N, C-alpha and C positions, 0 to 999 in steps of 0.2 A: 820545653816542648812536647805534648803527647804525641805519641808516634800515630802516623795515620795508619790506620787498619788495612792498607793495603800494602804498607810496607812490612805491619807485621807477618802476613798472610807471603809474603815475597819470601822474609827471611826463612820463615818454617818450611819453604816447599810446596806449599799449598795449593801453588799457582799453576794448575795443568795446560788448560786453552783456554782463551777469553776472545771472546767476539771484538773488542778493543780497549785493551785494558788504559789507554790513558783516560777516553770516555768514562769508562766505569769511574776512574780516579774522580774525574769533574763531577762526578754525580755523587760518588759519596762524601765530597767535601761540600756539596751543596747543603746540606743538613741529613734529616731524620730519611733514609730511603727504604722504601719497601721490597722485601723480596721474600721468595720461596726454594724450598726443596720438596720436592714430591716423594712418599714411600709408597709401592705396592703390596699390599697384604696378599704375596704370594705364600706365607708360611704365618704361623701363630704367633711369632714373634721375628724382631729383628735381628741380625748377627753383626759380629764386630766390621764386616764389611760396610756397614752402614753407619757406624761409632764415627767416623770420619766426619763424614754428611750433617752430622748432629753438633757436633763439637765444633766444625764450623758454622753453622747456625748462630750457634752460643756468642761468636768470638764477635761476629756482627751485630749482634743484640747487644752484649757486652761495650760494644764503639758507639749505639747509638741509634740503631738501625730497627726499624719493623718488621721482624719473621711473619711470614706464612706459611705454618706447618701443614702441609697438603696429603692427607691419606686418601690413597687410592681406590676408592668405591667402584668408580668405573672401569678404571684402568687395571686393577686388578681383575675384573672380570676377563679381560683380555690375554693378559701377557705380552711383556718387552719381549720382542723376540732373541734367541738367543743361539751362538752359534752350534750347541749340539743337536738343536733338533726341536721339533714342535713340543710348547709346554702344554700339562696336559691341565683342561679347565675345571677349576673346580666349580662347588655350586653358589650361587647365590647367597644360600644362608652361609654356608661355611663361610666365605667370602667377608660378608657382614659381619661375622664373629670375629675374626682376623683383622678389620678394620677397628672394631673397639679396644681391640689385645694390643694391637701396634699403637695407637693415639694414646692410650693411656703409658705405655712403654717410653713412648718418645717424648711425649710434654713434660717429665719432670727436667729435660735437661734445658727447657727454655723458661722464661718469665713471662706468666701471661696476667702480670699488673703493672701499672704504672705507664709511662706515657708510651713509650715505645714497646707495650704488651705485645706478646705474639695472638697470632691468632690460627686457630684450626677450622683448618678446611676440608671438605669430602668434594671431590668433583663429580660423583654421583648427582649433587646438589642439582648441577646445572648441564649434566648428561643424558639424566635417566628420560626428560622431555623431548629431548631435540629427534626432530622426525628424518628419516631419513633424506628426503629430497633439499630439504633446508641444510642439513649435513653437507651435501655431496655442491648445493650449489653457493653456499657460505665459507664452506672450509677446505672442501674435495679442489675447488679450481685453480687454488693458489698453490697446488702441490704438483708441479710437472714428474710425471712418471721414470722418466729417464735420470732426473735426478734420485727420487728414490731408489732406481734397481742401482747406485751405485753404491748405496750405504753399505758399509764393509759387511755386515750383519745379514743383510740381503743379499749380496753379492754370493757370500757364502755359501747360501742355502737353496740358490735358486736350481744347483744339479739334483741337490737329494728332494727338495721341495720347500714351499713356504705355502699357507694358507692366506687366504685376502685378508684375512681376521688378524693376522698378526702381522702381517704387511700393512694394514692400513693402522698400528697402533700410532704409528709417528703422528700421525693426526690430531689422533684424540688426545696427545700430552702438549700438543701445540695450541691446541684449543685449550687446553688448562691456561697455556701460559697469556693463551689471547685473552680472557675470561677475565684473568686474575687483574691484568693490564686496567680492563675495562671499568673493575668492580672496586680496587684498590690501589688502584694508580701504580703497580707491581712494575720494576722496572728493573730486575735483576733476577734471573733463574741461577742456581747452584744444584749441581749434579756430581756423581762422580765420572770418572774419565771416560767408561764406556758408556757417558750417554749424551757426548759431544752430539752426537746426529739429530738427537732427537731436541737438546737445547740449541742448536744453531735454528734448527727450523722453525723453531715457537720465534726464536728473533725477526726469522726472515716472515713468517706469516703474520706476525704484528707490523714488521713494514709494510707489508703488500695490501692487508685488508685496513690499517687504518694511519697507513703513513708515518708512524711514529717509532722511533729509534729506540730501540731495549738493549740490555745487555745480558751476558749469556760467560760463564765461568764454570770449570768444571777442576776438581782436583786430579791431582796423578792418581792411578791405580796402585795401590800399596801392592807391594811384592815381596817374595823371599830373595834370599839372595842369590838363587840362580834362577829368576826371572818367574818361578810357576805361583800360581794362584795364595794370596794370603788369607785366614782365617779361616784353615781347615785343619783340623787332628784324625787322628785314624777313625777317632769315632764320628766324626763328620762334621759339620757346621760349628765353631764357638759362638753359641745363643746370649742374646742379654738379660734372658729368663732365667732367673734361677733355677727354675723346676726343672730347666732344659739343660743348661749348664749353670753346676754350681759355684757358689762363688769361688769356693777352694780349686776347680778346674780353671773357673774363667782366668784367677790368678797364676796356677801353675802356667796356663798358655803363655801367659807375658815372661814368666821368669825363662822359658824356654828361647826367648826372643833370641836370634845370632848375633854374636858379638859385632857382625859386620853390618847390621839392622838396626842394633837398638838405638843409637843417636838417632836417627830417623823417625824412628816411632815414638821417642820421646817431642821431638820437635811437633809432629804431628798429630798426636793423640794425649798430650796435656795441655796444661795452662801454666807450667814452670815457665822463667823466662829464658830465653834464648841464652843469653849469658852464663844463666845456669846451667842449663843443657848442656854448654861446651863443654863446662868446668866439668861436670860428671862424666862426661865422654871422655876427655883426657884423660882422666882418674882412671877410667875403664882403660883404656889404651896402654899404660903404664900396669895395671895390675887385673889385666881379663878374668883369672882365676877366680879371682874376688865373687864376681858377678854383680857390683854393688849397681852397675847402672840397670841390668836387669832385675832386680829388688825394686829401684826406684820408678822404673817402669811400671811394673805389677801394681804396687802401691798406689802410684797415684790413678792409674785408669781403673783397678777395682773399685779404689773408693770414689770414682767419678761412676761407675755405672750401679754398684750395690750398697755403697754407702761407708763412712768410715770405721763405724763397727764389723761387717761385713770383710771388712779389707785388713782390719787388726786378726781378726780370727783365721783367717787364709792366712796370713803372715807368720802368725803364733804356730799353727799347723804345720805348714812346711817347714820351719824351724825346727820343731818337734820332732816329727817323722824323722830327720836326719840326725837326730841329737844334741841337737842346738836348744831344746827346751824341754821344760815337763810338761811331758804327755797328759798324764792325770788331771793338769790343768784345764785341758781344752773341752768346751762343750761335745755333747756328745755327738749334735748331728753335724759339726765341723768334722769332727774325727770320722764319723760314718760316710760324711762325701768323702773326705779325703783317703782315706781304704777303697771304698770303690772306685774313685781313679787311681787308683795304685793297682785295682784287678781283683782284691780279697777276695778268698773262696769261703765257703764253709764245711765245717770239720766238726762231728760230734764235742761233746768236752769229756775230756780225759785221752784227747787224740796225742801223739806222742809229737814232740818237735819236726823231728824227720817227715813224719808225714806231711806234719802241718807246711814245714818248705813245698814241697811237694803239691799238696793241692793250693799253697797261693803264688805255684809259678814263680816263684824265684828259683829252683832248681828243676832239674826233668827226671831226675832218677831219687831213689831211697840213698843210694851209694854217696853220689854228688851233696846229698845231703848232710851225710856223715860225716862226710871229706870237707865240708864247708865248718862244721862244727868241730873237727878235731885239729883244723890251721887256724882255730880262734874267729873266725868270718860271721860265725853266727850270732845273733842281737835278737832279744826278746823283750820290748816294750823298752829298746836302748841300752838294756844290758847284756854285755856279753855271756853268752850259755856254753859250756865244756862238756855239759851232760849231753849226750844223743839221743838219750831214753828220757828225758826232761816231759813231763806230761802237762800239758794245760788246760790248767784246771780255776775254778772260781777264782782263785787266790791270784792268779795271774791275770785274771780279766779286767780290762777298763770297762768301767759302766755296766759290767755284770757280763757282756759279752764279747769285747773287744780284744785280739791280741795284736799289736802291733811286729810286723817280723822284719829283719833288715839282713841280707850278704854283703858283708864288706861297708863300704864307707857310703855308696849311691844306689845299691839295690832295695827299695823297701817295698812291703807288701803287708799282707796281713790276714788273719782268719777272723770270722766270727764263729764263735761256738753258740751252737744249736742244741 
């Protein structure tokens, strides 16, 4: 017997809050149900925080349901309120450009062919011509101000201040659900855990305006083991766009997953069976030093976002940089991206190894560099070097200009010879 899609979501920990889980189960069991998730263009790319929503949409489509992929050409001009303060408004031209790039980026996660094919929608299509009187009469009258003030993000901003523009965002997003309900018989809105207020408000608007019961569901917020926000590195957000976060850097982000969280990430962000994930996690608990669960996570998620060939290249680069593969076999773009992520510097051709170790950031002084060499802990292109006066020249350069440097087993960087 085929597993109900809701049971799979529960087994993976993908149910954060739901308006009525039993009613949703019944609706999903009746046949193909239309559902949507919205993505606001607040940057030129989606990031890993959005990935959970794209993959959850895909799970429902694979179970036979019909997705609406909404890109917020209208709501992106306003901005969902955030705890830290008022958003900077971007120009209409900038937002329009981001709408196109995000639509192109998100679309490959869904199937736009077949009987339950996905549909791309833009809320600017039904918002741009709405006049303010109709908006206030038809939408605004259904929103009690006291309930809007009680929303967590609004309550947290009352003292520091919140503009009417951001305060009214919930009306626009709720109107999206109402419009999609009327146009496409959409009966489920999904989103991240921080969207619960908007999702539940849309459900309530449809009940008040049309007397119709629909569903809302949000996934849990993904966090690190200490409860802090997931999806950030020292350099900022981990983007899905390969030009903003290289496939190698993306792969490395997942390789660094905490031991306590890697099993959770495998459940949430891969299509591996739960039973297989449990086996991977159990093996990881027995031998955490091998980091086999992190490597599987990195391979699966990088393949989903960047494709099999990029995932394999990133995996080879990761192994090669740490002495478990052949550096000379790496394509130059992969090697360059890997060294950029590792903090490679530039030095003139003919620079000594000690000076290069300093320039790469692996040591903080020439004396520390000489000590690393004398203790047998300095490597050039994965070969131990014993002479601190070794010169980095064309004979050592990979692809004519790159040299990989390593101190000990785990500290890797490099230089570009210029």
